[in-house]
Structures are given as C-alpha cells and as structure tokens.
N, C-alpha and C positions, 0 to 999 in steps of 0.2 A: 536457443536462449533459455527460452522458456520451458522447453523439456527438461533442462538442466535444473530447475527449480522446483520441477514437480514435487520430490521426494521429500525436500526442505518446507514447502508448504504444505503438505499432507502431515508432516509429523507433528508439525506447530498448530495446526488445527486441530489433528488428533488429540493433542494433548491438552486442548482448552475444552474441547468436547466433554473427554473421560474427566478432566476437573471439575466440570458444570454437571455433569450428568451422577458423579459420586458425590455430592455435595449435600448439605442438610435440605435444602430448597425442592431439589430434585425427591429426597426420599419424602420429605413433607408430601409433594404433590401425588407421589404414589401410593403413601398411605391414606391418603384421601380418596382414593381410587380414580385417578385421573389415568385417563390412557397413555398411550405408551408414544403414541404421534402426538398429545398433548404436552405432555413432559419435554419431548425433542424437539418440537417446533415452539413451543411457547419457553422454556428456561433454556435447552442447550442449545437452541438456535440463535438467541439474542445475546446467550453468553459471549457465542464464537464468533457474531458478526462483529463487534469493534476491534478483535483481535486478527479479521480477516481483513478488514479496511485497511488497519495501520499497514500489516506486511504488506498489501495491496502497493501501497503509495510508495514504500520504501523499494520494494521490487521492481514497480515497474522503471523509476526513476535508475536503479542499477543497470537494470536490461538495457535501456536506452543507452545508458553511459558505455556501458560493454560493447553494443552493438557500433556505436561511434568510434570508439575505439580501435575496434576490430577494421573497421571502413579507412581510419586515418592512418593505420599502419599497412593497409592494403590487403588485407588479409577479407574481405567481406566481397562488397558490390564492387561493379566495374565502375572506371574513374566517371562516366558521364552520369553517373544516377544521383538523383536529388537529395542527399543527405548530409547529413551537419558533419559528419567526419568525413565525408570525402570533400566537402567545402571546404572546410579548414584543411587537410592537407594539400588541395589543389593551391590554395591561398597563402601557405607558409613561406613562399620564396618574397612575397610582395608584402611581408611583415614590416619592412622597416621604411617601405615608400608607403603602403595604402595601411596601415593595422587594421583599422574597421573591416577590411574583407575576413579579417581571423577572429579579429575580438565581436564581431557581429553574430556571428554563428555560433561562439561559445558560448556567450551570454544569453540566446536564444537556447540553447540546451542546459544552462542553469537554471534559466526561469522555468520550463518545463519541467524539470525533477522538483524545483520548488513549488511549484505550482500543483503538481502532481499530488505530493506529500498535503499542498492545504487543503486539497480538494477532498484526499481521502479521510484527511481528521474533520474535517466541515460536515459532510455527509450526516456524520450520526451524531445525535444529542450527545451532550454528556451524560450520563446516570450516575447515582449516587452508589451503586452495587446493588441496587434491589430493584432493577428493572423500571424505574423512575426516573425523569427528567428534572433535575433542579436549576434548569434553566428558566429564570424567570420567577422564581419560586424562594421563598424566605424557610429557613427549617428551622423545626419547632423549637429547638434546643438554642437558636438563636434570636428570639422574639422577645 
C-alpha cells in the first residue's frame, strides 16, 4: 500500500518545493548571498513540512483503511492474524447477537484514523505564511 502512494507523495512534495523555491522569499535569500543549502533548508524545507505533515496524516488513515478492507474481504492476512479487518470479518456473523464484537474494532479503526490526522495537524505550529508562528501573539494590525 505504501509503495502505491510513493509517486503521488513525490509529486505533491516536489510541487510544494518548486513553489517555495521559485517564490520571492527564496529569490531574496539568493540575492542576499545565502547559500543554496540555507535556502533549501531554511525556506524550502519549512514550506514543504506542513504539506508533508497534512498529507501524511491523510495517507496513513487511508492506508490503514485499505489494509483493513482487504483483510475484511479475505485478500490480505490469514484469519488468525490480529488485524482490525480480520476481527471485523470474523465477528460479522454475530452482529445481531453481540454487536460490540463488530462495533469495537470498527470504532478503533475510525479513532486511529482521526487520531493520526489530529497528530499530524498538531505537530506543526500554525504559521502566518512568513515562517513565524502566530500562536499566542497578537498581530500588529489587531492592536
């Protein structure tokens, strides 16, 4: 599943890096005599990091759902493996007798996906587009 996502992630990160590298901030850094490494790490890397974090949160959830769906359909792991899709598939006959046997692993799958997205969103500070965080600060024009 991860190998299938590599081309899309590479295109996304390349587009974000090209956008940042061709922007006015990178050009100003070059004109000031900053080294290429400083421009790449100091500006382009910081511009790509939020894009990568947001994409990773989404792709981790979709990959887990894909693996669970394949295992639910019997296309993945063997029936004795401890996977959410396998547990849901094994418990589906008892859905009306004991619904929590199906609902609990399904809820865990949803909670993992939401948690991965929240973790990816919370790892990086919110910025104002200039490399500075605005968390806890008052903007100059709001004073």
